[in-house]
C-alpha positions as CSV (number, residue, x, y, z in Angstrom):
1,M,15.1,22.8,3.8
2,T,11.3,22.8,4.5
3,T,9.5,19.7,5.6
4,S,7.5,19.7,2.4
5,L,10.6,19.9,0.2
6,A,12.5,17.3,2.2
7,F,9.7,14.8,2.1
8,A,9.0,15.5,-1.6
9,Q,12.6,14.6,-2.4
10,F,12.3,11.5,-0.2
11,Y,9.0,10.6,-2.0
12,D,10.6,10.7,-5.4
13,S,13.6,8.6,-4.4
14,W,11.3,6.2,-2.6
15,F,9.4,5.6,-5.8
16,D,12.5,5.2,-7.8
17,H,13.7,2.5,-5.5
18,L,10.3,0.9,-5.5
19,H,10.5,0.6,-9.2
20,H,13.8,-1.1,-8.9
21,L,12.4,-3.6,-6.4
22,V,9.5,-4.4,-8.7
23,Q,12.0,-5.3,-11.4
24,Q,13.7,-7.7,-9.0
25,L,10.3,-9.2,-7.9
26,A,9.2,-9.6,-11.5
27,S,12.4,-11.4,-12.4
28,F,12.0,-13.8,-9.5
29,S,8.3,-14.3,-10.3
30,A,9.1,-15.1,-13.9
31,T,11.7,-17.7,-12.9
32,S,9.3,-19.3,-10.4
33,A,6.5,-19.5,-13.0
34,S,8.6,-20.9,-15.8
35,G,7.7,-24.5,-15.1
36,G,11.3,-25.5,-14.1
37,P,12.3,-27.6,-11.2
38,P,11.2,-26.8,-7.7
39,L,13.2,-24.1,-5.9
40,V,16.0,-25.3,-3.8
41,A,16.3,-24.0,-0.2
42,E,18.7,-21.3,-1.1
43,E,16.4,-19.9,-3.8
44,N,13.4,-20.0,-1.5
45,D,15.4,-18.1,1.1
46,E,16.4,-15.5,-1.5
47,R,12.7,-15.1,-2.4
48,I,11.7,-14.6,1.3
49,H,14.6,-12.1,1.7
50,L,13.4,-10.1,-1.3
51,I,9.9,-10.0,0.2
52,D,11.4,-8.7,3.4
53,K,13.3,-6.0,1.5
54,V,10.1,-4.8,-0.1
55,M,8.3,-4.7,3.2
56,S,11.2,-2.8,4.8
57,H,10.9,-0.3,2.0
58,H,7.3,0.3,2.8
59,E,8.1,0.6,6.5
60,D,10.8,3.2,5.7
61,Y,8.1,5.3,3.9
62,Y,5.7,5.3,6.8
63,R,8.5,6.1,9.3
64,A,9.6,9.1,7.2
65,K,6.0,10.2,6.7
66,S,5.3,10.0,10.5
67,L,8.2,12.3,11.2
68,A,6.9,14.7,8.5
69,A,3.4,14.6,10.0
70,E,4.8,15.4,13.4
71,K,6.5,18.5,12.1
72,D,3.8,19.8,9.7
73,P,0.6,17.7,9.7
74,L,-1.4,20.1,7.6
75,N,1.1,20.0,4.9
76,V,1.2,16.2,5.0
77,F,-2.6,16.1,4.9
78,V,-2.7,18.0,1.6
79,S,0.3,16.1,0.3
80,P,1.7,18.7,-2.2
81,W,4.4,16.2,-3.4
82,A,1.7,13.9,-4.8
83,T,0.1,14.3,-8.2
84,T,-3.4,15.5,-8.6
85,L,-4.5,12.0,-9.6
86,E,-2.9,10.5,-6.5
87,R,-4.6,13.0,-4.2
88,S,-8.0,12.4,-5.9
89,L,-7.6,8.7,-4.8
90,H,-6.3,9.5,-1.3
91,W,-8.0,8.3,1.9
92,I,-6.4,10.3,4.7
93,T,-3.1,11.0,2.9
94,G,-2.7,7.6,1.2
95,W,-4.3,4.6,-0.4
96,R,-7.4,3.0,1.2
97,P,-6.4,-0.2,3.1
98,T,-9.2,-2.2,1.6
99,T,-7.7,-1.7,-1.8
100,A,-5.4,-4.5,-1.0
101,F,-8.3,-7.0,-0.9
102,H,-9.8,-5.8,-4.2
103,L,-6.3,-6.3,-5.7
104,I,-6.0,-9.9,-4.4
105,Y,-9.5,-10.8,-5.8
106,T,-8.7,-9.2,-9.1
107,E,-5.3,-10.9,-9.6
108,S,-6.7,-14.2,-8.3
109,S,-9.6,-14.1,-10.8
110,V,-7.4,-13.2,-13.8
111,L,-4.8,-15.9,-13.0
112,F,-7.5,-18.5,-12.3
113,E,-9.1,-17.9,-15.7
114,S,-5.8,-18.0,-17.5
115,R,-4.8,-21.3,-16.0
116,I,-8.2,-23.0,-15.4
117,V,-7.3,-26.0,-17.6
118,D,-4.3,-26.8,-15.4
119,I,-6.3,-26.2,-12.2
120,L,-9.1,-28.5,-13.4
121,R,-6.5,-31.2,-14.1
122,G,-5.4,-31.0,-10.5
123,I,-2.1,-29.2,-11.3
124,R,-1.3,-26.8,-8.6
125,T,0.0,-23.5,-10.0
126,G,1.0,-22.1,-6.6
127,D,0.2,-18.5,-7.7
128,L,-2.6,-16.1,-6.7
129,G,-5.0,-18.0,-9.0
130,D,-4.5,-21.0,-6.7
131,L,-5.6,-19.6,-3.4
132,S,-6.9,-22.3,-1.0
133,P,-10.4,-22.2,0.6
134,T,-8.6,-21.5,3.9
135,Q,-6.7,-18.6,2.4
136,F,-9.9,-17.1,0.9
137,R,-11.6,-17.4,4.3
138,R,-8.8,-15.7,6.1
139,V,-8.6,-12.9,3.5
140,S,-12.4,-12.4,3.8
141,E,-12.1,-12.2,7.7
142,L,-9.2,-9.8,7.4
143,Q,-11.1,-7.6,5.0
144,C,-14.1,-7.4,7.4
145,D,-11.8,-6.4,10.3
146,T,-10.1,-3.8,8.1
147,V,-13.3,-2.3,6.9
148,K,-14.4,-1.8,10.5
149,E,-11.1,0.0,11.4
150,E,-11.2,2.0,8.2
151,N,-14.8,3.2,9.0
152,A,-13.8,4.1,12.6
153,I,-10.9,6.3,11.4
154,T,-13.0,7.9,8.8
155,E,-15.6,8.8,11.5
156,E,-12.8,10.2,13.7
157,L,-11.7,12.5,10.8
158,S,-15.3,13.5,10.3
159,E,-15.6,14.5,13.9
160,W,-12.3,16.5,13.7
161,Q,-13.6,18.3,10.6
162,D,-17.0,19.0,12.3
163,S,-15.1,20.7,15.2
164,A,-13.5,23.3,12.9
165,C,-15.6,26.1,14.4
166,D,-14.1,25.3,17.8
167,M,-10.7,26.4,16.5
168,M,-12.0,30.0,16.2
169,G,-13.3,30.3,19.7
170,P,-11.5,32.4,22.4
171,R,-10.4,29.3,24.3
172,A,-9.4,27.3,21.3
173,D,-6.5,25.0,21.8
174,I,-5.1,24.9,18.2
175,N,-2.2,22.6,19.3
176,E,-4.6,20.1,20.7
177,K,-6.6,20.1,17.5
178,I,-3.5,19.7,15.3
179,G,-2.3,17.0,17.6
180,R,-5.5,15.1,17.0
181,L,-4.9,15.3,13.2
182,V,-1.4,13.9,13.6
183,S,-3.0,11.0,15.5
184,I,-5.6,10.4,12.8
185,I,-2.9,10.4,10.1
186,R,-0.8,7.9,12.0
187,K,-3.8,5.6,12.6
188,A,-4.5,5.6,8.9
189,D,-0.9,4.8,8.0
190,D,-0.7,2.2,10.7
191,L,-3.7,0.4,9.3
192,R,-2.3,0.6,5.8
193,L,1.0,-1.0,6.9
194,R,-0.7,-3.6,9.1
195,T,-3.0,-4.6,6.3
196,L,-0.1,-5.0,3.9
197,R,1.8,-7.1,6.4
198,S,-1.3,-9.2,7.2
199,V,-2.1,-9.9,3.6
200,V,1.5,-10.9,2.8
201,G,1.5,-13.2,5.9
202,L,-1.6,-15.0,4.5
203,L,0.1,-15.9,1.2
204,S,2.8,-18.2,0.1
205,P,6.2,-16.6,-0.9
206,Q,5.3,-16.9,-4.6
207,Q,1.8,-15.5,-4.0
208,A,3.2,-12.7,-1.9
209,I,5.7,-11.7,-4.6
210,E,2.8,-11.6,-7.1
211,F,0.7,-9.5,-4.8
212,L,3.6,-7.1,-4.0
213,I,4.3,-6.7,-7.8
214,A,0.6,-5.9,-8.4
215,S,0.4,-3.4,-5.5
216,A,3.7,-1.7,-6.5
217,E,2.7,-1.5,-10.2
218,L,-0.6,0.1,-9.1
219,L,1.2,2.8,-7.1
220,V,3.9,3.4,-9.7
221,G,1.3,3.4,-12.5
222,I,-1.0,5.9,-10.8
223,R,2.0,8.2,-10.1
224,G,3.2,7.9,-13.7
225,W,-0.2,8.8,-15.1
226,G,-0.5,11.7,-12.6
227,L,2.9,13.1,-13.6
228,N,1.9,13.0,-17.2
229,H,-1.4,14.7,-16.5
230,D,0.2,17.5,-14.3
231,R,3.2,18.2,-16.5
232,P,1.5,20.4,-19.1
233,R,-0.1,22.5,-16.3
234,R,3.4,23.3,-14.8
235,R,4.7,24.9,-18.0
């Protein structure tokens, strides 16, 4: 089995399991937001355990992708298993890390507006619409740091692409050039995963669940739209 086919199968199964995890997250989020009694210790532990499961699922993806990139980095770079819509949104083979911050601000704004009466009455909702000033400050600081790293990796890829003519020279070291591409892909994926971990670490368990639901629904939704768009072209 080729690297491309093997990872394509993994990619499909990974998304199927992500969809299953989103359903678990949504069920827990609905229970927490129902206005019932506070969660007991066992329920809170279950919530944290579910967050850890989702994070482990993302770690599994990047671990498998790293192995695929080691074997065939050019194939991973073009990502033939992804839909055309997914690829149009790619930043170095995946989602742009700073997307996480736009997602937080959007979800926070929507929830704040929907529950503004309770918030003005001093009722703490505990969701993403109820981020504290400290949380906003830390999110903003993390966003600035992430933008800097994102720009540095983008510049490294640009330099790699600018050196394309060197690959045709008589003393060209193709393996060295390809090795640099592997390194760039890994740096991009490392930043994606670190950003996800850092954002979740800044949030309360309830907020983290809401963020993970939104981010997963974005990934699943884009893939679904992409599959519907590509299906007629494959006939």
